[in-house]
C-alpha positions, -999 to +999 in steps of 0.1 A: +123-210+076+130-188+045+103-186+019+110-198-016+115-169-040+094-171-072+119-189-094+127-214-068+090-220-063+086-225-100+115-249-101+101-269-072+067-272-091+084-283-123+103-310-104+072-323-087+054-323-121+083-342-137+083-368-110+045-373-114+048-377-151+078-401-147+058-422-123+028-422-146+049-432-176+065-460-156+031-473-146+019-472-182+050-490-194+044-518-168+008-520-178-020-537-158-041-568-159-076-570-175-100-597-185-104-605-223-132-626-236-137-632-274-166-650-289-168-657-326-198-674-342-210-687-308-176-702-302-153-691-273-120-681-289-104-668-258-111-661-221-081-650-201-065-624-179-038-604-198-012-579-189-017-549-211+010-534-233+011-511-263+011-535-293+021-531-330-001-549-355-002-549-393-033-538-410-046-562-436-059-557-472-081-587-464-100-567-438-126-557-464-158-567-447-171-531-450-172-533-488-149-534-518-118-512-513-122-510-475-093-532-466-062-521-447-031-506-462-008-533-449+010-507-427+018-514-391-002-494-364+007-490-327-023-496-304-022-483-268-024-510-242-050-491-221-077-495-247-101-523-256-085-528-290-051-527-274-060-556-251-073-576-281-041-569-301-021-580-271-042-612-269-036-620-305+001-620-300-002-645-272-032-667-283-032-686-316-070-688-317-071-650-320-050-650-352-052-637-378-063-603-365-078-585-396-078-548-390-084-520-416-070-485-414-091-474-444-114-451-424-107-417-410-127-424-379-103-450-367-094-487-370-120-512-380-121-549-372-132-575-397-117-608-384-104-624-352-092-659-356-119-680-372-145-653-367-149-630-397-176-603-401-198-606-432-234-600-442-253-588-411-225-600-387-201-575-371-178-573-341-195-559-310-175-545-280-185-543-244-165-531-214-178-542-180-211-552-198-216-517-213-213-510-250-190-479-253-199-450-275-165-450-291-144-475-312-121-500-296-089-480-301-105-451-281-124-472-255-101-467-224-098-496-199-083-499-164-071-527-141-096-554-136-119-544-164-138-571-183-135-566-221-158-586-244-155-588-282-182-608-299-191-615-335-229-610-336-257-607-361-282-578-362-314-584-380-341-561-394-363-543-384-345-529-353-309-542-360-304-544-322-274-561-307-281-593-287-278-594-249-247-607-232-251-636-208-233-639-175-232-671-154-225-675-117-217-709-101-200-722-070-163-729-073-167-763-057-193-791-058-196-827-046-200-856-072-236-864-079-250-836-057-270-809-074-261-772-069-276-740-081-264-717-108-278-684-121-279-668-154-283-630-161-286-610-193-270-576-198-282-552-225-260-527-242-264-501-214-253-527-188-287-532-173-289-567-158-319-590-155-324-627-146-328-648-177-354-676-180-350-704-205-312-704-207-294-738-211-265-744-188-239-772-191-250-802-169-283-786-159-314-807-155-335-781-174-335-745-185-333-717-161-365-705-143-379-670-140-352-661-114-325-673-139-317-703-117-311-739-126-299-771-108-267-786-121-253-820-112-217-830-121-197-862-118-164-847-127-148-812-129-162-790-157-163-755-171-199-744-173-214-721-199-249-707-205-265-702-239-298-687-250-308-683-286-287-658-305-276-640-273-238-639-266-228-671-247-217-665-211-184-666-194-171-701-186-173-709-149-148-736-136-163-759-110-141-782-090-157-816-082-144-840-055-113-820-049-103-820-086-105-789-109-108-785-147-075-783-165 
């Protein structure tokens, strides 16, 4: 078989590179699916799986929670779909409870979020981002995500003296249960670095009492329900759907 001469070899490499870039661009255009959960003031504003897509949103002069004159210009910005902020922007287009999305382009470091739906940052409250239970070291428009990632945006308060962000709760429960028969659930708490520990004292929908030292509690249901765990000022857990007697929550 004749060997490729240099220019033919270069052409072959360029063709391979072009095909690779074309496939990557096609995959990016199609996007992928990721989990979005938004909690504002202790209220679940959204919890759903979304297909990512680059999304254009208008910045808002009302996004002035960082001080007078810090509001947005009113110009539109395009946010990449493979970022945590891009997933939120996409969610706001599809979910009424996430509107209005109040974003400011006032700062050189990047876009800043003041409001999502009914949740608006003020005083010691600000929007906190976690991806797969870990708080990224970059802003939402630079926090890259991939297929299957879990993205959490939560409006939380930080108080003196340490101004630490609250833990994020996670609830696990069986998908099915029998009417009137108790079953076990467990609650865990994740810190900003993603370290998980069982949480004692959490309250779970339908539980006979708070969770024990192992984070466990007994729940009894008579009808289908979506369970949620809460503990003080910590970020409420995901909602776990439990089917009862062959019927599932709507």
